[in-house]
C-alpha positions as CSV (number, residue, x, y, z in Angstrom):
1,M,0.0,-0.1,0.0
2,Q,1.0,3.6,-0.9
3,K,1.3,6.3,1.6
4,Y,-0.9,9.5,0.4
5,Q,-1.5,13.2,1.2
6,V,-5.2,14.2,0.4
7,M,-6.4,17.7,0.2
8,V,-10.1,17.5,1.5
9,R,-12.6,20.5,0.9
10,G,-15.8,20.7,2.8
11,R,-18.3,23.1,1.6
12,N,-21.6,24.3,3.1
13,L,-20.7,23.9,6.9
14,L,-23.0,25.7,9.0
15,K,-20.7,26.7,12.7
16,R,-22.6,28.1,15.9
17,V,-20.8,31.5,16.5
18,G,-22.7,33.7,19.1
19,D,-26.2,34.2,17.8
20,G,-25.3,33.3,14.3
21,S,-24.5,30.4,12.0
22,P,-22.1,31.8,9.1
23,R,-21.5,29.5,6.1
24,L,-18.1,28.1,5.7
25,G,-15.8,26.0,3.7
26,F,-12.6,24.8,4.6
27,Y,-9.6,22.7,3.5
28,C,-7.5,20.1,5.5
29,N,-4.7,17.6,4.8
30,V,-5.3,13.9,5.4
31,F,-2.8,11.1,5.4
32,V,-3.7,7.4,4.8
33,E,-2.4,4.4,3.2
34,A,-4.4,3.0,0.4
35,S,-3.9,0.9,-2.8
36,T,-5.0,3.4,-5.5
37,P,-5.4,7.1,-5.4
38,A,-9.2,6.9,-5.9
39,D,-9.3,4.5,-2.5
40,A,-7.2,7.5,-0.9
41,A,-9.7,10.1,-1.7
42,D,-12.4,7.9,-0.3
43,R,-10.7,7.1,2.8
44,A,-9.7,10.4,3.4
45,V,-13.3,12.0,2.9
46,G,-14.6,9.4,5.1
47,I,-12.0,10.3,7.8
48,V,-12.9,13.8,7.6
49,R,-16.7,13.3,7.4
50,E,-16.6,11.3,10.8
51,D,-14.1,13.6,12.6
52,A,-15.4,14.4,15.9
53,H,-14.0,17.9,16.2
54,L,-16.2,18.8,12.9
55,L,-19.2,17.2,14.0
56,E,-19.5,19.0,17.5
57,M,-19.1,22.3,15.7
58,T,-21.7,21.6,12.6
59,V,-25.5,22.7,13.1
60,N,-26.7,21.7,9.5
61,A,-29.9,20.6,8.9
62,G,-30.5,17.1,7.5
63,N,-31.5,18.3,4.4
64,D,-28.6,20.8,4.1
65,P,-25.7,18.7,4.7
66,V,-21.8,19.4,4.5
67,H,-20.2,18.4,1.3
68,F,-16.8,16.8,0.9
69,S,-14.6,16.4,-1.8
70,S,-10.9,15.8,-2.4
71,E,-9.0,18.4,-4.2
72,E,-5.4,17.3,-4.5
73,I,-3.9,13.8,-4.1
74,R,-0.3,13.1,-3.8
75,V,2.2,10.1,-2.8
76,I,4.3,10.6,-0.1
77,E,7.4,8.6,1.2
78,S,6.7,8.6,5.1
79,F,4.3,9.7,7.5
80,D,7.3,10.8,9.9
81,G,6.6,14.1,11.5
82,L,3.0,14.4,10.4
83,R,0.0,14.8,12.7
84,L,-2.2,11.6,12.1
85,P,-4.7,11.2,10.4
86,R,-5.4,15.0,9.8
87,Q,-3.6,18.2,10.3
88,G,-4.4,22.0,8.8
89,L,-8.1,22.7,9.1
90,I,-8.4,25.9,7.7
91,F,-11.9,27.9,7.4
92,Y,-13.3,30.5,5.0
93,P,-16.4,32.1,4.7
94,E,-18.7,31.2,1.9
95,K,-21.4,33.1,0.2
96,S,-24.9,32.4,1.8
97,K,-27.4,30.1,-0.7
98,E,-29.9,33.0,-0.8
99,A,-26.9,35.4,-2.0
């Protein structure tokens, strides 16, 4: 199995902040072992989808879910020095669906 770094993108995350819930997108790096790049992407998205930290902050309704995708997949030599399974959670504001 190969070692992969997968950039996962999340969109449409509603996060409770004070009295509001801004719509956010995010990126994070996920590190997985997999047999193919497609398998690495699936595994990485699954890890983020089940991430307890993200689940705790998300206030999306069932009919308005967070969307996940893999943006970049790279083979890497080693996991040495990396925080597994993911690191680098970066949020950015998204436009409202009504806008």
